N, C-alpha and C positions, 0 to 999 in steps of 0.2 A: 257772218252773223253767228254769234255763239249762243245767244239766248233769245227768247221771245216771251211775251206775256199774253194771257187770255183776258181780254177786257169783258165787259158785260155782254151777255148773249143777246142776239137780235133776230127778228124775222127778216126775210129777204124782201127788200122794197127797192130794188134797183131798176135803173133804166136799162134798155137793151144793151147799150155799150158796156156798162160796168157789170151787168149781169153776165154777159158772155165772157168777160175777162176775169171776173172774180168768182162768181158762183160756180162756173164750170172749169175753173182753173185746175181742179183736182179730178176732173172727169175724163173718161176715156172716149167720150163721144165727141162729135163735131158740132158745135153751135152754128146755126145757119141763119144768115140774113139775106133776104131778097129785096132789092131796091128796084122799084119800077118807075122809070122816068116817063112821065106823060108829056106828049107834045103840046097840049093846050090846057091841062088842068093841073091841080095839085098832085105832086108825086106821092107815092105810097110805098109801104114796106111791110114785110112780114118777118117775124123772128120766131125760131123754133129750136128747142133744145131739151135735153133731159140728162139726168145724172146716171152714172153707172151705179150698181149696187154698193160697191166699196165707197164711192164718193158720197152716196146718199147716207150711208151709215155714219160717216164722219160729220156731214153737215147737220144731220139730225142731232147728233151728240153736241155739237158746238152751239146749235141754236135752240136746244132744249125742246125739239119737236118730236119726241118719241111717243107722246100720248095725245089723244084727241081732246078737244075742249080748250085749247090754248089761245083761241082768238083768231086763228087763221082759218082758211077754208078747209073743210073736211068733206070727204065724199059721203060718209055715213057714220052713224053713231058707232063708236068703238074702233073706227078705222084710224090709221095714223094721220096726224094732222098734216095738212098741206104745208109744204116748205114756204109757200108764197102768201103774202098779204095782198089780197086783191085791191083794196082801197088805197093802200100805200103805193102800189105800183101805178095805179091810175093817176094819183096826185103827182108822182115823180115824172111821169110821162108828160103831163100837162105843163109842169114847170120847165121841161126841156123843149117845149114847142111841138109836142106830138099829140095827136088825137087817137086814142085807142078805139078802133071800130069793133074789134072783138078781142076777148081775152079768155083763153081756155087753159085748163090744166089737165091734159091727157095723161093717162097712166099714173104711176106712183109719183114721179118727179118731173113730169113734162111741163113745159110752158109753151104756149103758142099765141102769138099776137099778130093782128093785122093793124096797121097804123096809117094814118094820113099825116104827111109832113106839112105842117102849117107854113113852114119856111124851109126850103131846101138849100138855097144858096146862102152860105155863111152860117150854117147850122153849127152850134157850139164853137163859135169863132171861125176857124177855117177847117173844121172836121169834114164838112161836106161842101163842095163847090159844084154847082150845076149851072152851065151856061147853054141854054137851048139855042141861042143865036150862034154860038161857036160850035155847038154840037159836041160838047165835051163835059165829062164828069170826073171830079177828083175827090178821092177820100184820103184824108191825112189823119193818121192816128199817131199822136205824139204825147209826151208827158204833159204838155200844156193843154191839149184838148181833153185828156183824161182828168186833169185838175179841174177844168171847167165843168165837166160832168159831175165830178165829185162834189162841187160846190152846191149842186142841186139836191144832194142827198141829205136825209136826216142824220143826226149825230150817231144814232145807233148803227146805221148802215156803215158809216165811216169806221166805227169800232170793229164791225164785222170784217171789213176789208183788211184790217190790221192782221187778222189771223192768217191771211195768205202770204204776208210778208213779201209781196211782189215788188221788185225794184221800181216798176213803172209807177207805183203809188208811194213808195217810201222815199224815192229819190236817190237810193243807193246806187253805186256803181258795181255791177255784177254781170258776169257772163251767163249765158244760158246753162252751160254745164254746172256752174257754181250754184245757180238757182235750183236746178234739179237736185243737187246734193242737199241743199237746205230743206227742200220738201221731203226728201227721203229721210233725213234725220228727224224731222218734226213729225211726219205722218206715216212713214213707212215706204219701202221700196215699191210696193204695188201701186200706190198712188203716184209715185214719181214716174213709174213706167207708163201709167195711163196718161200723165201729163205729156210725156214725150211723144205719145201716139196721137195726141189731140190736135185738131186744127180748127181754125175759124174759117168758115166758108162764106164768102160774100158773092152773091150773084146779082149782077146789074143787068136789068132788062131795058134796053134802049129803044127809042122810037123807030129806029131803022137799023139796018145791018151794021154790026160793029166793024169799023175800019182799022182800029188800032187799040191795043190794050197792053198795059204793063203794070208791074208791081215790084216793090223793093225786094231784093233777095233777103232771106231764102224763100220768099213767097213765090208761087207759080200762078200762071193764068192760062186759061184756055178760052177760045172763042167758038161760039156756036150760033150762027145766024145773028139774031138780034141781041144775044146775051154774051156777057163776059163773066167768067167764073174764076174768082180769085181764091186761092187756098193759102192761108198763112198759118204757120205753126203757132199754136197757142202760147207756148213758152216764149217765143220771140216777142209776142205782144205783152206778156207779163213782165219781161225784162225791159224791153223798149229802150235800149241804149241809144238808139237813133230813130227818128220818125219813120214810119212805114207809110208809103204813098202808093195808092192804086189809082190808075187812070184808065178811062175808056172813051173813045171817040166814035161817032157814028155819022 
């Protein structure tokens, strides 16, 4: 990719999946999702993440969020405007079949959600499959499931995602090192290094002790009693040249 264009600026109104993959694409922290599978009631999830100072400065510049009073949430008069649009997030979550039980913005750039999954099995096509009879959970992150998530987003959010030039969204064929080079050329080596150090952490809390767990390389997984913890490099998800599949049985 030799060039890119900046389309109109937007507030961040993403669902947890695209938020983790797009907003935190240039962040040195690890976005975390915890999925709790209930044996008899609806499943639930939490999402938590925040931006590094370097990434925050870039996102504020790109989204025009340097001053208060821009329409998003603010902590107090004169404070920097929140990066997040509460109402837009709640609408997008509802469109995705998720109910937000709590939505908080801790710190300068943090976001914390607790969610109820109105439909677990078959969520976003085949992104999440839960069979309580077979005692198995499968998460599949592919370009198709991301496209399904993107369809739920408002147009300004899609424009915002263009800024990240992620092959997972653009459909381009690119390796992880090539994508890091694109980010370094566009936004600097510091952010490219932070991207390399970032990982998406998925913790699955099962109704009983985990008997087996696996994830596509280069992801890794550890088991601890009733939980399986998957760690997937964020750059891998942003390139997504092949689906990433995480499975846990109990």
